[in-house]
C-alpha positions as CSV (number, residue, x, y, z in Angstrom):
1,X,108.3,73.0,95.0
2,X,105.0,74.4,96.3
3,X,103.3,76.4,93.5
4,X,100.2,78.5,94.3
5,X,98.0,80.5,91.9
6,X,96.1,83.6,92.2
7,X,92.6,84.0,91.2
8,X,91.7,84.3,87.4
9,X,92.0,88.1,86.5
10,X,88.8,89.4,85.2
11,X,90.0,91.2,82.3
12,X,92.1,89.8,79.6
13,X,92.3,92.6,77.2
14,X,95.6,94.8,77.3
15,X,95.1,98.2,77.9
16,X,97.5,101.3,78.2
17,X,98.0,103.7,81.2
18,X,96.8,106.4,78.6
19,X,93.5,104.7,77.8
20,X,92.5,104.1,81.7
21,X,93.2,107.8,82.1
22,X,91.2,109.0,79.4
23,X,88.6,106.6,79.9
24,X,88.1,108.0,83.3
25,X,88.0,111.7,82.2
26,X,85.2,110.6,79.7
27,X,83.0,108.6,82.0
28,X,83.5,110.7,85.3
29,X,84.2,114.3,84.1
30,X,82.3,116.0,87.1
31,X,83.9,114.1,90.0
32,X,86.6,115.4,91.9
33,X,89.8,113.9,90.7
34,X,92.6,115.4,92.9
35,X,92.5,118.0,95.9
36,X,95.8,119.5,97.2
37,X,97.1,122.5,99.5
38,X,98.8,125.1,97.6
39,X,100.2,128.1,99.8
40,X,97.5,127.4,102.4
41,X,94.8,127.3,100.1
42,X,92.8,123.9,98.9
43,X,92.7,123.4,95.3
44,X,90.4,120.9,93.6
45,X,90.1,119.9,89.9
46,X,87.3,117.6,88.5
47,X,88.4,114.9,85.8
48,X,87.6,117.0,82.9
49,X,89.6,119.7,84.4
50,X,92.4,117.5,85.1
51,X,92.1,116.0,81.6
52,X,92.5,119.5,79.9
53,X,95.5,120.2,81.9
54,X,97.1,116.9,81.0
55,X,96.4,117.6,77.3
56,X,98.0,120.9,77.2
57,X,100.9,119.9,79.2
58,X,101.4,117.1,76.8
59,X,101.2,118.8,73.6
60,X,103.7,121.6,75.3
61,X,106.3,118.9,75.6
62,X,105.6,117.9,72.0
63,X,106.1,121.3,71.1
64,X,109.4,121.4,73.0
65,X,110.7,118.4,70.8
66,X,109.4,115.4,72.9
67,X,109.0,112.5,70.3
68,X,107.4,109.0,71.0
69,X,109.8,106.7,73.2
70,X,112.0,109.6,74.6
71,X,112.4,109.6,78.3
72,X,111.6,112.2,80.8
73,X,113.0,112.0,84.0
74,X,110.6,113.5,86.9
75,X,112.4,114.7,90.3
76,X,109.8,115.8,92.8
77,X,108.3,114.9,96.0
78,X,104.8,113.5,96.0
79,X,102.5,116.4,94.8
80,X,99.5,117.0,92.1
81,X,102.2,118.4,89.6
82,X,104.0,115.1,89.8
83,X,101.0,112.9,88.4
84,X,99.9,115.8,86.3
85,X,103.5,115.7,84.6
86,X,103.4,111.7,84.7
87,X,100.1,111.5,82.5
88,X,101.3,114.3,80.3
89,X,104.4,112.4,79.3
90,X,102.6,109.1,78.8
91,X,100.1,110.8,77.1
92,X,102.7,112.4,74.7
93,X,104.2,109.0,74.0
94,X,107.1,109.3,76.5
95,X,108.2,107.1,79.1
96,X,108.7,108.8,82.8
97,X,111.9,108.0,84.7
98,X,111.3,108.5,88.3
99,X,113.9,110.2,90.8
100,X,113.6,110.1,94.5
101,X,113.7,114.0,95.7
102,X,116.1,112.8,98.4
103,X,118.8,111.8,96.0
104,X,122.0,113.9,95.6
105,X,122.9,115.6,92.6
106,X,125.6,112.9,91.7
107,X,122.7,110.3,91.8
108,X,120.3,112.5,89.9
109,X,123.1,112.8,87.2
110,X,123.6,109.0,87.2
111,X,120.0,108.4,86.5
112,X,119.4,111.0,83.9
113,X,122.5,110.0,82.2
114,X,121.7,106.1,82.3
115,X,118.3,106.5,81.0
116,X,118.7,108.9,78.2
117,X,116.4,111.3,79.3
118,X,116.1,114.3,77.1
119,X,114.1,116.4,79.4
120,X,113.4,116.5,83.3
121,X,110.6,118.1,85.6
122,X,111.9,119.5,88.8
123,X,109.6,120.5,91.7
124,X,111.3,123.6,92.7
125,X,114.3,126.1,93.0
126,X,116.1,123.5,95.2
127,X,115.5,120.4,93.0
128,X,116.6,122.7,90.0
129,X,119.8,123.5,91.7
130,X,120.8,119.9,91.9
131,X,120.2,119.6,88.0
132,X,122.2,122.9,87.4
133,X,125.0,121.6,89.3
134,X,125.5,118.6,86.8
135,X,123.9,119.8,83.6
136,X,127.1,120.5,82.0
137,X,127.9,116.8,82.0
138,X,124.7,115.7,80.4
139,X,124.8,116.7,76.7
140,X,121.4,114.8,75.8
141,X,119.6,116.8,78.4
142,X,117.7,119.7,76.4
143,X,115.1,121.1,78.7
144,X,114.0,121.5,82.4
145,X,110.6,122.3,83.4
146,X,110.0,123.6,86.9
147,X,106.7,122.6,88.3
148,X,106.7,125.2,91.4
149,X,108.9,127.9,89.8
150,X,108.7,130.5,92.8
151,X,112.1,132.5,92.7
152,X,112.9,130.8,89.3
153,X,113.1,133.2,86.5
154,X,112.6,131.9,82.7
155,X,116.0,131.1,81.1
156,X,117.1,129.4,78.0
157,X,115.9,125.8,78.2
158,X,114.5,126.2,81.7
159,X,110.8,126.6,81.6
160,X,107.9,126.9,83.9
161,X,105.4,124.3,83.8
162,X,102.8,127.1,82.9
163,X,104.9,128.2,80.1
164,X,105.0,124.8,78.5
165,X,101.2,124.6,79.0
166,X,101.0,127.9,76.9
167,X,103.0,126.4,74.3
168,X,100.8,123.4,74.3
169,X,97.7,125.5,73.9
170,X,99.1,127.0,70.6
171,X,100.2,123.6,69.3
172,X,96.6,122.4,70.1
173,X,95.2,125.2,67.9
174,X,97.4,124.1,65.0
175,X,97.1,120.4,65.5
176,X,93.9,119.7,67.1
177,X,93.8,116.1,66.9
178,X,97.5,115.4,67.7
179,X,97.1,114.4,71.1
180,X,94.5,111.8,70.6
181,X,96.4,110.2,67.7
182,X,99.3,110.2,69.8
183,X,98.1,108.6,73.1
184,X,96.3,106.2,71.2
185,X,99.4,105.1,69.1
186,X,101.1,103.7,72.3
187,X,100.7,99.9,72.6
188,X,100.2,98.1,75.7
189,X,103.7,96.4,75.5
190,X,105.6,99.4,75.0
191,X,107.8,101.2,77.6
192,X,106.1,103.4,80.0
193,X,108.5,104.0,82.7
194,X,112.2,103.4,84.1
195,X,111.9,103.0,87.8
196,X,115.4,102.8,89.2
197,X,115.8,100.4,92.2
198,X,116.4,102.4,95.4
199,X,118.9,99.5,96.4
200,X,120.3,98.5,99.6
201,X,123.5,98.2,97.7
202,X,125.6,98.9,94.6
203,X,124.4,101.2,91.8
204,X,120.6,101.4,90.9
205,X,119.2,99.5,88.2
206,X,116.5,100.9,86.0
207,X,113.6,98.4,85.8
208,X,111.7,98.8,82.6
209,X,107.9,98.6,83.1
210,X,105.6,98.5,79.9
211,X,102.1,100.2,80.2
212,X,100.3,96.6,80.6
213,X,102.8,95.6,83.7
214,X,101.0,98.5,85.3
215,X,97.4,98.0,84.1
216,X,97.7,94.4,85.1
217,X,98.5,95.1,88.2
218,X,95.8,97.9,88.6
219,X,93.2,95.2,87.3
220,X,94.4,92.6,89.8
221,X,94.5,94.8,93.0
222,X,90.9,96.1,92.2
223,X,89.6,92.9,92.5
224,X,91.0,92.4,95.9
225,X,90.4,95.9,97.3
226,X,87.3,98.3,97.0
227,X,88.0,101.7,95.2
228,X,84.9,103.5,94.2
229,X,84.2,106.6,91.9
230,X,84.7,109.7,94.2
231,X,86.1,107.6,97.2
232,X,88.8,110.0,98.9
233,X,92.2,108.5,98.9
234,X,95.0,110.1,100.8
235,X,98.5,110.1,99.2
236,X,101.6,110.9,100.7
237,X,104.1,108.2,100.1
238,X,107.0,108.6,97.7
239,X,105.5,108.4,93.8
240,X,108.9,107.6,92.8
241,X,108.3,104.3,94.1
242,X,106.2,101.8,92.5
243,X,103.9,101.1,95.7
244,X,102.4,104.7,95.7
245,X,102.1,105.0,92.1
246,X,100.3,101.7,91.4
247,X,97.9,102.8,93.9
248,X,97.4,106.0,92.3
249,X,96.9,104.2,88.9
250,X,94.4,102.2,90.5
251,X,92.4,105.4,92.2
252,X,92.5,106.9,88.8
253,X,91.0,103.8,87.0
254,X,88.3,103.7,89.6
255,X,87.3,107.4,89.3
256,X,88.5,108.0,93.2
257,X,89.3,111.4,94.4
258,X,93.0,111.5,95.5
259,X,93.9,114.0,98.1
260,X,97.8,114.9,98.4
261,X,99.4,115.3,101.5
262,X,102.9,114.8,102.8
263,X,104.4,112.7,105.6
264,X,105.2,116.1,107.7
265,X,101.4,117.1,107.4
266,X,99.9,113.8,107.9
267,X,98.6,114.8,111.7
268,X,96.6,117.6,109.7
269,X,95.9,115.8,106.5
270,X,94.0,112.8,107.9
271,X,91.3,114.9,109.8
272,X,90.9,117.2,106.9
273,X,90.5,114.6,104.2
274,X,89.0,111.7,106.4
275,X,90.0,109.1,103.7
276,X,88.4,105.8,102.6
277,X,91.8,104.5,101.9
278,X,95.5,104.9,102.1
279,X,98.6,103.3,102.0
280,X,101.6,103.6,104.3
281,X,104.6,101.7,105.8
282,X,104.9,99.9,109.2
283,X,106.6,102.8,110.9
284,X,103.7,105.2,110.6
285,X,101.3,102.8,112.6
286,X,104.3,101.9,115.1
287,X,104.4,105.7,115.6
288,X,100.8,106.3,116.1
289,X,100.8,103.5,118.7
290,X,103.6,104.7,120.5
291,X,102.0,108.2,120.6
292,X,98.9,106.8,122.2
293,X,101.0,104.7,124.6
294,X,102.9,108.0,125.6
295,X,99.4,109.8,126.0
296,X,97.7,107.3,128.2
297,X,100.9,107.1,130.4
298,X,100.8,110.7,131.1
299,X,97.0,110.8,131.7
300,X,94.6,110.0,134.5
301,X,95.0,106.4,136.0
302,X,91.3,105.7,135.2
303,X,91.6,106.7,131.6
304,X,94.7,104.6,131.5
305,X,92.9,101.4,132.8
306,X,90.2,102.0,130.3
307,X,92.5,102.4,127.3
308,X,94.4,99.1,128.4
309,X,91.1,97.2,128.7
310,X,89.9,98.2,125.7
311,X,93.2,97.4,123.9
312,X,92.9,93.8,125.3
313,X,89.4,93.5,123.7
314,X,90.9,95.1,120.4
315,X,93.5,92.4,120.2
316,X,91.2,89.6,121.1
317,X,88.9,90.8,118.2
318,X,91.7,91.3,115.9
319,X,93.0,87.8,116.4
320,X,89.3,86.3,116.0
321,X,89.0,87.9,112.8
322,X,92.7,87.1,111.3
323,X,91.5,83.3,112.2
324,X,88.2,83.8,110.5
325,X,86.1,83.1,113.4
326,X,83.1,84.1,114.9
327,X,83.7,86.0,118.0
328,X,82.2,84.8,121.4
329,X,79.2,86.5,122.5
330,X,81.0,87.8,125.7
331,X,83.8,89.4,123.3
332,X,81.2,91.0,121.3
333,X,79.7,92.7,124.4
334,X,83.1,93.7,125.6
335,X,84.2,94.9,122.4
336,X,81.0,96.9,121.9
337,X,81.3,98.9,125.0
338,X,85.2,99.6,124.1
339,X,84.2,100.6,120.9
340,X,81.9,103.3,122.6
341,X,84.2,104.4,125.2
342,X,87.4,104.4,123.4
343,X,87.7,103.3,119.6
344,X,85.3,105.6,118.3
345,X,86.9,108.8,119.7
346,X,90.3,107.6,118.4
347,X,89.2,107.1,115.0
348,X,87.4,110.3,115.1
349,X,90.5,112.3,116.4
350,X,92.8,110.6,114.1
351,X,90.6,111.2,111.2
352,X,90.2,107.5,109.9
353,X,86.5,107.4,110.9
354,X,85.5,106.8,107.1
355,X,88.5,104.6,106.5
356,X,87.5,101.2,104.8
357,X,91.2,99.8,104.5
358,X,94.8,100.7,104.6
359,X,97.5,98.9,103.5
360,X,101.1,98.5,104.9
361,X,104.1,97.3,102.9
362,X,107.8,97.9,102.6
363,X,108.7,95.8,105.5
364,X,106.9,93.7,108.3
365,X,104.3,95.0,110.6
366,X,104.2,93.5,114.0
367,X,101.2,90.8,114.1
368,X,100.4,92.3,117.6
369,X,100.0,95.9,116.2
370,X,97.9,94.5,113.2
371,X,95.6,92.9,115.6
372,X,95.4,95.7,117.7
373,X,94.7,98.4,114.9
374,X,92.3,95.6,113.0
375,X,90.5,95.1,116.4
376,X,89.6,98.9,117.1
377,X,88.2,99.3,113.6
378,X,91.3,100.5,111.5
379,X,91.7,97.8,109.1
380,X,95.3,97.3,108.0
381,X,96.0,94.7,105.1
382,X,99.6,93.9,104.3
383,X,100.9,93.0,101.0
384,X,104.4,91.9,99.3
385,X,105.8,93.3,96.0
386,X,108.9,94.6,94.4
387,X,109.9,97.3,91.6
388,X,110.2,94.4,89.0
389,X,106.6,93.3,89.4
390,X,105.4,96.8,89.2
391,X,104.4,96.9,93.0
392,X,102.3,93.9,94.7
393,X,102.2,90.4,93.9
394,X,100.6,89.4,97.0
395,X,97.7,91.1,98.9
396,X,95.5,90.3,102.1
397,X,91.9,90.6,101.2
398,X,90.2,92.9,103.5
399,X,87.6,90.5,104.7
400,X,90.0,87.3,105.0
401,X,93.1,89.0,106.3
402,X,95.8,87.3,108.0
403,X,98.4,89.2,109.9
404,X,101.7,87.9,109.8
405,X,101.4,86.9,106.1
406,X,101.3,89.1,103.1
407,X,98.4,87.2,101.6
408,X,98.0,85.1,98.7
409,X,99.0,85.8,95.0
410,X,96.8,88.5,93.6
411,X,94.8,87.6,90.5
412,X,96.8,86.4,87.5
413,X,99.8,85.7,89.3
414,X,101.6,82.4,89.9
415,X,104.0,81.7,92.5
416,X,106.4,79.0,93.7
417,X,109.2,78.5,96.4
418,X,112.5,77.0,94.8
419,X,114.1,74.4,96.7
420,X,116.4,76.9,98.8
421,X,113.4,78.8,99.9
422,X,113.6,81.7,97.1
423,X,110.2,83.2,96.1
424,X,109.6,83.0,92.3
425,X,107.1,84.6,90.3
426,X,105.1,84.6,87.0
427,X,102.6,87.2,85.6
428,X,102.0,90.0,83.1
429,X,103.0,92.6,85.7
430,X,106.9,91.6,85.6
431,X,109.3,93.8,84.3
432,X,110.6,94.0,80.3
433,X,113.8,93.8,82.0
434,X,116.8,96.2,83.3
435,X,117.7,99.1,81.0
436,X,120.8,98.5,79.1
437,X,121.7,95.6,81.5
438,X,120.9,92.4,79.6
439,X,123.3,90.4,81.6
440,X,121.7,91.5,84.8
441,X,118.2,90.8,83.3
442,X,119.0,87.3,82.5
443,X,120.4,86.3,86.0
444,X,117.2,87.7,87.3
445,X,115.2,84.9,85.8
446,X,115.3,81.2,85.8
447,X,115.8,79.4,82.6
448,X,112.0,78.7,82.5
449,X,111.1,82.3,83.2
450,X,110.4,82.7,86.8
451,X,111.4,86.1,88.0
452,X,113.7,85.5,91.0
453,X,112.9,87.7,94.0
454,X,115.9,87.4,96.0
455,X,113.6,86.7,99.0
456,X,112.6,83.8,101.0
457,X,109.2,82.7,102.0
458,X,106.9,80.0,102.5
459,X,103.1,79.4,101.9
460,X,100.7,78.3,104.8
461,X,97.8,76.0,104.7
462,X,95.6,78.5,103.2
463,X,98.1,79.7,100.2
464,X,99.0,83.2,102.3
465,X,102.7,83.9,101.7
466,X,104.8,84.4,104.7
467,X,107.9,86.4,104.1
468,X,110.9,85.5,105.9
469,X,113.9,87.4,104.8
470,X,115.9,88.8,101.8
471,X,118.2,85.9,100.7
472,X,121.3,88.3,101.1
473,X,120.7,89.1,104.2
474,X,120.9,85.5,105.8
475,X,123.8,85.6,108.3
476,X,126.3,82.4,108.5
477,X,127.9,82.4,111.4
478,X,131.5,80.7,111.6
479,X,129.9,77.7,113.3
480,X,127.9,77.1,109.9
481,X,124.7,78.0,111.4
482,X,122.1,80.0,109.3
483,X,120.2,82.8,110.8
484,X,117.4,85.2,109.3
485,X,117.9,88.5,111.1
486,X,114.4,89.8,110.3
487,X,112.3,87.7,112.8
488,X,115.0,88.6,115.4
489,X,114.9,92.3,114.7
490,X,111.2,92.6,114.5
491,X,110.9,90.9,118.1
492,X,113.4,93.5,119.6
493,X,111.2,96.4,117.8
494,X,108.1,95.1,119.6
495,X,110.0,96.8,122.8
496,X,108.9,100.2,123.7
497,X,112.3,100.8,124.4
498,X,113.6,100.1,120.9
499,X,112.6,101.9,117.7
500,X,115.1,100.0,115.3
501,X,117.6,97.2,115.4
502,X,120.1,95.8,113.1
503,X,121.4,92.4,113.6
504,X,125.1,91.4,112.8
505,X,127.1,88.2,113.0
506,X,128.0,87.1,109.5
507,X,131.3,84.8,109.8
508,X,131.3,85.7,113.6
509,X,130.9,83.2,116.5
510,X,127.3,84.9,117.7
511,X,124.9,87.1,116.9
512,X,125.0,91.1,118.1
513,X,122.9,94.0,117.6
514,X,123.1,97.7,116.8
515,X,119.9,99.2,118.6
516,X,118.3,102.5,118.2
517,X,116.5,103.3,121.4
518,X,113.3,105.0,121.7
519,X,114.8,108.3,122.6
520,X,111.6,109.6,124.0
521,X,111.4,106.6,126.3
522,X,114.9,106.9,127.3
523,X,114.9,110.6,128.1
524,X,111.9,110.1,130.1
525,X,113.3,107.5,132.3
526,X,116.7,109.2,132.5
527,X,114.8,112.2,134.2
528,X,112.6,110.2,136.5
529,X,115.8,108.2,137.7
530,X,117.8,111.7,137.9
531,X,120.4,110.2,135.5
532,X,122.6,113.1,134.2
533,X,123.3,113.9,130.7
534,X,123.9,116.9,128.3
535,X,120.2,118.0,127.5
536,X,121.8,120.2,125.0
537,X,123.0,117.4,122.6
538,X,119.3,116.0,122.3
539,X,118.1,116.9,118.7
540,X,114.4,116.9,117.9
541,X,112.6,116.0,114.6
542,X,108.8,116.7,113.3
543,X,107.1,113.5,112.4
544,X,104.3,112.7,110.4
545,X,102.1,112.1,113.3
546,X,102.6,115.6,114.4
547,X,104.7,115.4,117.3
548,X,108.2,116.6,117.8
549,X,110.4,113.7,118.8
550,X,114.2,113.3,119.9
551,X,116.4,111.8,117.0
552,X,119.8,112.2,119.1
553,X,120.8,112.1,122.6
554,X,124.0,112.3,124.5
555,X,126.1,109.6,123.6
556,X,127.3,109.5,127.4
557,X,123.9,108.5,128.5
558,X,123.8,105.3,126.5
559,X,126.7,104.2,128.6
560,X,125.2,104.6,131.9
561,X,124.7,101.2,133.8
562,X,121.1,101.9,134.7
563,X,120.5,102.5,130.9
564,X,122.0,99.5,129.7
565,X,120.3,97.4,132.5
566,X,117.0,98.5,131.1
567,X,118.0,97.3,127.5
568,X,119.8,94.0,128.8
569,X,116.7,93.3,130.2
570,X,114.6,93.9,126.9
571,X,117.2,91.9,125.2
572,X,117.2,88.8,127.5
573,X,113.2,88.8,127.2
574,X,113.5,88.5,123.4
575,X,116.3,86.1,123.4
576,X,114.0,83.7,125.6
577,X,112.1,83.2,122.4
578,X,114.9,82.0,120.1
579,X,117.4,79.3,120.1
580,X,120.6,79.7,121.7
581,X,122.8,80.1,118.7
582,X,120.2,82.9,117.5
583,X,120.3,84.8,120.4
584,X,121.8,88.2,121.0
585,X,124.7,87.9,122.9
586,X,126.1,91.6,122.9
587,X,124.4,94.8,121.8
588,X,125.3,98.7,121.2
589,X,123.0,101.5,121.6
590,X,123.2,104.3,118.7
591,X,123.1,107.8,119.8
592,X,121.3,109.0,116.5
593,X,118.4,107.7,114.7
594,X,119.1,106.1,111.2
595,X,118.0,108.1,108.3
596,X,117.4,108.5,104.8
597,X,119.7,111.6,104.2
598,X,122.4,109.7,106.0
599,X,121.9,106.9,103.5
600,X,121.2,104.3,106.1
601,X,117.3,104.0,105.0
602,X,116.0,103.6,101.5
603,X,113.4,106.3,100.6
604,X,111.0,103.6,101.4
605,X,112.5,103.2,104.9
606,X,114.2,99.9,104.5
607,X,117.6,99.4,106.5
608,X,120.6,99.6,104.3
609,X,122.5,97.1,106.3
610,X,125.9,97.3,104.3
611,X,125.9,100.9,104.9
612,X,125.1,100.8,108.3
613,X,127.8,98.1,109.1
614,X,130.4,100.2,107.4
615,X,129.6,103.2,109.1
616,X,129.7,101.6,112.6
617,X,132.6,99.2,111.8
618,X,134.4,99.9,115.0
619,X,131.4,99.8,117.1
620,X,130.7,96.4,115.7
621,X,134.4,95.2,116.0
622,X,134.1,96.4,119.7
623,X,131.3,93.7,120.1
624,X,133.8,91.0,119.1
625,X,137.1,91.9,120.6
626,X,138.2,90.6,124.1
627,X,135.2,87.9,124.2
């Protein structure tokens, strides 16, 4: 079995999240800690002001009865109040239980009950109503605290966050030393969070993470990527997920300035903030690139030719960098001109002209797309991790990035590949276990203590991990052939006509695919060819990049022979790069985009295969009948 070790971790002393927060408050009191939009106004807080808010809120929680070790649920979208509440819970000696705001009241009830939460923070009236629906079935839930209480009156056991702060100020006057004594009493090995796996199947499991699990990863990651005091970092991914939350903790440890935005306002937030760094998922970069292409296609012929000429230079430069080679003189000269004519303008317009790095994770990023963005000066590094490892275990270094891989193990991590191809991990970031699930915890580790990731991968000659597929997603044809669907799906998604693809065929004779078209490209083609369809059935949605895109079309359009011919040509082109038994023999086009709300995607936009297959049973059966 291949074993690869990360670099030596520079800090061996174990610490808590409380210590990194309060050390930063003391070390960088005048540096801007956070900024966010509040009802159209920009709000900013320095670290000293931030510390005061955390102190009084934490003591308010104590006044409400929070004891050391108690669990507090947090149900909200990414916002300043989320991190304020999180650090207040930790400072009071509690453990934060994260809940995605997109979850139903039934799912909220399960997590609050399963985690034994005694209090819950909710973002606003909408999230409060979810809790009120199930509060009667939650006898251990004593208090609800509303972060943005507009339209919510003070009631028994329902408090605004400001009223809890006021209680905290009174408590602080009576016991001024309590808060510092409490946060310092927390041990690095104690529970800090229960993070429920978003899960593609079954009930979510509560992953228990200690303070040191997080801090270990903070120290490790900041040995790989640069975060400096005062650097502007844009945060918009869900803080309920370990990915965004770990990066936030790393930003705090470095004294960086975190600017909170939302996916819906990203097109305005990027040029407003001009961040030095941010983290995202591949879908964002795919959308940005697709939007560029659409604008170029609609523009003057000369501008279109210049863009595609420059794009070629960017890809060549990105490829040279990924191979750690010095570009040729000819490429340098072409790139310099392309940068002046095209890339400088694009970076400025997008708001990424100060960007040092951005990280893509959650699913595979097209290598070709990575070459393009890296080549045009938007540096994208890729990483790999999981909830059970407090986010990353692998990360591409900025200066030695290699698209198509998720990088070497981060400092302090050891990995090996089992005989069946599964990635196994050891490190101080590995979870304490699943809450109240000892058997599931035991099954997640080998007998000699390696975490079983459930993922298939391999290391290249430089010790960079190549992620291949989830073990459970491997398809076994009735002929006995094993197929990893991810490479095939990623190849299909490179087409400008295809936004999403779900390959099926387990226990079948051949491979088929459910394809979500690029509805914008589809509608444009239909109009240009005079293909009749009911335009009243087209539905639109606002995207993070600012544009309104179609997410549903008339189903009759998808059975038009001319449309099917276009997609068949795309499938044929992809099939040419795969073995005969791996090729897509049949496909069906979906008339509606997959979504989180329909439980077809996880909150981090991973495909929920079983849910999609169940919802499309008849469609899939049709691909295997009369054949």
